[in-house]
N, C-alpha and C positions, 0 to 999 in steps of 0.2 A: 489867679486866686489859689488854685491847687498848689502851685509852686510855692507861694507865700506860706501856705499852711504847712507844707513839708519842711520848709526852712525853719519855721517856728518850732515844729516838733523836734527837729534835729538839735536846735539850740537848747530846748527844754531837756532833752535827753543828756546833752553834754553837761549842762548845768547841774543836773541831778547826779551824774557820775562824779563830777569834780567835788560837789558838796559832800557826797558820801565818803569819798576817799579822804578828803581833808578831815572830815568829822571823825573818822576812825583813827587817823593819825593823832589827833588831839586827845581823844578819849583814852587811847591806849598809851599815852605818855611818850609818844615819839618826838614831841616838841617840848622844849623847855619853857618855863615861864619867861615872858618878855621876848620870845623869839619872833622876829619880824618876817614878813613875807610881802611880796609885791604881786600885783595883778599880772604883770608881764612874766614874772617867775612862775606863777601858777599856770599861766597859759603855756609856757614852754614845757613845764613838767608833765602836764596832762594833755598836751596837744590840742588846745582849744583856743578860741579867740577871746578877746577881752570881755565880751558880753557874758558868756557863761561863767567866766572867772569872777566877774563882778557880782553876778547874781548869787553864786555860791558863797562868796564872802559876806554879802548882805544877810543871807540866812543865818550864817554862823555868828555874825555880830548880834543879830536879833536874839539868838539863843544864849548869848553870853560866852560863847566859845572863843571869840576873837574880840579885840577892841579896835576901834578906829579913831584916831585923833582928828582934831580939826584940820590938820594939814593932809589928812588922808593916809597916814601911816597905819598899817595893819599889823597887829601882833597878838600873840597869845597873852592872856591876862596874867598880871603879877598880883596875886590876891593879898590884901591886907589881912591881918589876924582876925579882925571883926567879920570879914567876909568868909574866911575859912570856918570860923565858929558857926556862922549862920548856915552854911552849906552842910556842915557836920550835923547840926541840929535837924535839918531837913532829912538827911539820911537816916538819922535815928528814928524820926517820926514815921516816915513813909516806909522804910524798909522793914521795920518791925511789924508794921501792919500787913505788908505784903507777905512776910513769912508766916504770920498768924493765919492769913487767909489760905495760904498754900498747905498748911498742916493737914487739913482733912483729906487732901488729895495726894499726900506724900506716900505713894506706894513704894514697894521695895525696889522697883526698877529706877525710880528717881534717886533713892538713897544710894544705890550702887553707882549711878551716873555721877553723883556728887563725890563719891569716894574716888572714882576714876579721875575726875577733874582735879581733886586735891593731890593725887599722886603726880599729875602733870605739873601742878604748881611746884611741888618739891623738885621735880626735874629741872625746871627752868631756873629755880633758885640756885641749884647746884652749878648751873652754867653761868650764873651771874647775869642773867638776861632780865633786865629791869622791865623792858617793854613786854616781853613774854609773860612776866609775872603779873603785870597790870592786866593784860588781856585775859589770861586764864583766871585770875582772881575775879574779874567782872563776869566771866563766863559762869563761874561757880554761883555767884549771886543771881545772875539772870536766869539760869536753869531752874533755880528754886522759885524765883518770883513768877516765872511764867505759869506755874501751877496755881497761882492765886487767881488767875483769870480776871485780872483788874488792869486792863490795858491803859487807862488814863493814869493810874498810879505808876505803872511801869514806865510810861513815856516821861512823866515828870522826874522819876528817878534817873533815867538815862540822861536827861538834860543836866541834872546835878552832877552826874559822873563826867559829863562832857566839860562842864565848867571847871571841874577839879583835875582834869587829866594832866596838865603840865605840873600842877602842884603835887599830884601823886607821884610823878616822876622824881621830883626833888625829894619827897618823903622817902620813897623806897630806896633811892640811891643812898640816902643817909642811914636808913635802918640796917643795911647790910645783913639781911635775913639769911639764916642757914637752914631753916626748915619751914614747912608750910604753916600758915597762921594757926595757932593753937585753938582759936575760937571756931575755926571751921570744924574741928573734931567735935567741939561742944554742940555746934549746930546740927551735925549729923546724928549725934547721940540723942539730942532732944527730939529730932524727927522720928528716930527709931522708937523712942519711948512714948511718943505722943504727948510730950511735955511742953505745953504752950508757954507757961511762964519762963521755963528754962530756955526755950527757943528764942523768945523775945529778948531775954537778957543777953544771950550769946550773940545774936545779930547786932543788938545795940552796941555791945562792947566791941565787936569786931569792926564795925564801920566808923566808930568814933575814936578808938584808943590811939591809933596812929596819928590821926589829924591833930590830936591834942598836943603831940610832941612838937608840932610846927608852931603852935601858939603859946607854948609854955615859956 
């Protein structure tokens, strides 16, 4: 009985490790839209058996991060314009609310941290690092939203980021940015001034403007 329990715990740990690793890759745009993967390939990459690989994929399919066809083909989603618009609307609704809730707790250390992250964004842009850009851009937003102390809202937001990850890769590769997003500076300025309407506008514009380019 004890041996069975240990085996089950080992499988659970392996499944969680694989899930988190693939989730990060998708969210940070390391995988392109429509990129396929196999359970055997996942097993080889992460050194696990088919069972943890299958359970990790099932979780990611449930979150909308992967799609699975009737034949069992697993791939990252290729989002239609209507779906991109829906997810952009969700970002605009939830992230402006998170920013608003964070504002009363936006002490100087937070503002300085956001400025530091924004400088890191500029550095990865200079290197042409699309994945680094997506990762640090999400870090900027997550750092702010953590101050909202609204874990359910943040979890929902991260699920939206996850579904958009491959699409964001396509977007940022197309944008060919040369500097950090201008709206980040507006977000920081609004936090410093305690300007809630300005903060909500800056966040809403920042999270939706780029996505509109894909559906235009």
